[in-house]
N, C-alpha and C positions, 0 to 999 in steps of 0.2 A: 411438147413431148409427143412421142408416138402414141398409138392407141393404148390406153392403160390396160394392165392385166385384168383388172376387175370387169372388163368387158365380157368375160366369160359368164358373169352373173346374169347377163341377158341372153346367154345361149343355153344355160342350164335350167332345169326345173320346169320346163314347159309341160312335157308329158301330155300333150293334147292329141286328139285324133288327127288334127291337121298336120302336126309335126310328124306323127307316126306314118301318115300316108306319104309325106314327103320323103321320109327315110326309105320306105318300101319302094316307092317309085324310083328313087336313086339306085337302090339295089338292083331292081329289075333292068334298069337302063344300062348298068355296068355289065350285066350278063347278056345284054342286047335282046332282051325279051320285050315284046310290044303286046301287052295284053289287050284282048278285045274289050274287056271292061275290068275295072278294079273298084271295089266298093267296101266301105266300112261294114263290119259285122260284129258279132259278139260270139265268143266261144267257138272259134278263134276270132282274133281281132279283125282280120280282113279275108276277103275271098276275091279271086280274080279268075278270069277265063282266058285260056291260051290254047289256040287251035282246038276249040270245042271241049277242052278238058278243064274241069273246075278244080282250082287249087285253094286250099285253106292255109292261112298264114297267121301264126302267133308271133308278135314282135315284142322283144324286151331289150332293155339296156344292160350293158355290162358294167359292173363295178368290181374293182379288184378285191374289195373286202366284203363282198356280198355274203350274207348268211341268211338264216331263216328270219332274222330280225331286220333285214335290210342292210343298207350300207351306212356305216357310221360316218365315213368321210363325206358322203353326199348329204347326210343330215346336218353335219357341221357347216358345210357350205350354205345350206338353206337357212340355218340359224344366223350365220353371218350376214346374209343378204337382208334379213329382216332388221337386224341391228344397224347395218350400214344405211338402210333407208331411214331409220329413225334418227341417226346422227345427222344425215343431210337435211332432213326436215327441220330439226331443232336449230341447226346453224342458219338455215335460210330465214327462219322466223326472226332471228337476231339481226341478220344482215343479208339482204338479197344477193349481194356480191359473192357470198360464200357458195353459191351454186356452181361457181367455176373453180372452187378449191378442192383439189384431189389429194389424198394422202395414202401412203402405204405404211402400215403399222407393223413394226417388228416386235412381236410379243416375246416375253420370256417363256421358258419351258416350265410353266407352272399351271396348276389346275385353276380354272376360273370360268365363269359364265359370261358370254359376250354381252348379255343385257346389263351387266354391271356398268358398262360405259354410258348407258342412258340415264343412270341415276345421278342426281345432282352432285354428289361428292366427287365423282370421277369426271363428269362432264364439265363441271366448272373449272377443274384443273386443266382439262383439255382446251377449254376456251381461252384460258390465260396464255396458252402457247401461241395463240393466233393474234396478230396485230389487226384489230378491227378497222382501224383507220386506213391501212394500206396493205391489203393482202398480197399485193404484187411482190413485196419484199420476201415473201415466203417461197417464191418460185424456185423449185429445185433446191430447197434448203432442208438439211437434215438436222433435227433437234434431238439431242440425247436427253433422256428423262433423268432428272436427278432427285434425290431424296429430299433435298432442302426445299425446293420450290413445288414439287409435285409428289408428295409422299405416298398418295394413294395410287397414282398412275405408276409410280416407281416399282410397286410390287408386282406388276404384270407386264410392263412395257419397257423395252430397252431404248428404242428410238422411233421417231416418226419422220418419214421423208415427205415433204410437201411439194406440190406442183400446182401450177395454174393451167387449166385446160380450156380450150375454146368451146368444146361441146359440154353442156351442163348436165348431161344425163348420168355421168359416171359416178359410181359409188366408191366410198373408201374401201381399202383392201387390207386383208390380213396376209402378209407376205408369206407366211408358212404354208398357206393353202396351195401354193404353186411352186414350191421348192422342195427338193429331196430326191429320193431314189424311187423309180417305178419298179415295183416288185410284182412279178407275175404270180398269181395265186391260182393254181390249177383247180383247187377245191372250190373256188368261187364259181367257175363254169359248171362244175358238177352240181353245186348247190342250186344254180339257176335251172339246170335241166331237171333236177329232181323235183323242184317246186312246180315247174311247168307240167311235168308228168302227172303229178297229183291233181293239179287243176284241170287237166285235160280229160279226166274221167267223165265229165259231163259235157264235153265238147261234141259238136256235130261230127259225124263220121263219113257222111256221104260225099267225099272228095276223092278225086283221082290221086292226089298227093296231099299230104299234110306237112307243112313246113314250120319250123321254129327258126326265126331269125334273131340272133343275138347281135346287138349293135354296140360296138365300142367306139364312142365318139372321139376319144383322144383329145378332149378339150383341157382336162386337168389331170392331176396325178391319179385320181380315183377312177377314171374311166379310160385309162391308157392300157393297151394290151401289149404284152411282150412275149411272143411265142418262141423267140430264140433265146440264147443264153447271154446275150449282150447286156452290159450294164448301161442303163439309161438314166440320165440325170436331168431334172427339170429345174431351170433357174428362171423364174418369171416366164416370159414367152419363149425363152431359148431352150432347146432340147439338145443335149449332148449325148453321143453314143460312142462306145468303144468300137472302133472300126476294124480292129485287128482280128476279132474273133470271127470264126466261120458261122454264117447264118444257116440254121437248120429249120426250114419251114415246116417240117413234119413233126415238130415237138408239140403235139396237140394232145390233150388229155383224152383217155378212152372213156366214151360215154355210151349209154344205151337209152332207148326210149320205148315206152309201151304204146305210145300214140302216134308220135311224129314219124313220118317216113324219111324225112330229111331234116338235118339240123345244120345251120350255117352260122358262121361268125364273120361279121364285116368289121375289119379293123380300119376305121376311117382315117386314122393318122398316117398309116403307111399305104392306104388304099389297096389293101389285099382282102380277098374273100376266101374263106376256107369252108369246104364241106367237112363237117365233123362227124356226121352219121348219115348213112350206115357204115361209112369208112372215112378215113382222114385223107384229105387231098386239097392242096391249094388249087383253086379254080379260076382266080382272077388276080392279076398283078398289074396295076397301072404303071409302075416303074419299068416293068419289062414289056409293057404293051402286049400282054398275053392273056388269052382266055383258053383254058383247057377244055375244049369243046367235048371231048369224049367223056368227061366227068360231070357235065352239066346234068341237072335232074330232068330237064325237058329238052327234046331235040328242037333245033331251030326250024 
């Protein structure tokens, strides 16, 4: 099979300085800025010098359901990653060949906790679905869960699709995490800016400019941005859009800042960068091969 969808579990949840620096470097490269130096900092996250001007940068990630309590979808993916690691470890202890067994689980729309799958009652039923002697017969095989043979799994799972993969690093996957409609939540952006405004009260101020960069990675449903009114559907790794609607790149929420001189959002999925404050303007579009030079914060 192609790369499993669960590969995103290795792309999410890093939040390290190395990853953040890579994001910022990619942002600057797209705007064709070549800083004299760029270094990690605190309050804000980074600072760089460009043509003898010192710029401070705070970097944060976009989540469509962001609130003061964080992103519930992001938390859910993090919880699944822990449980999926646990499932893989337990299976490998039973049979080393299980390291090549990948599965996509189709859960029912009921409330439950992922860690239930690691408890003996459910895990033993899961194990019975797998032929220990010959896992290859499971390749690309869908098994419907029935009440007679798997009464406990039946309460939470509709079916499981099994695959054999060459690379043994992949974790099992909850199919609902990567399917559905991407809904643009303008309040999420406002919440992010409001939170950063409050945090910035203790930030350094001796910069020529102070930037807030909001990064929408577009890896999953929870971090995909949709500034136009198009309906976007995600089915596994496939993204579908209604192409009949007119795209309006200026449908950006109105925001203000008490600290930042410039606020940007980088939509990695569409490779567009928007200036959101002090005014709204698309400044980079890879698809159109354009940079709107007159609206860049720093002259080349």
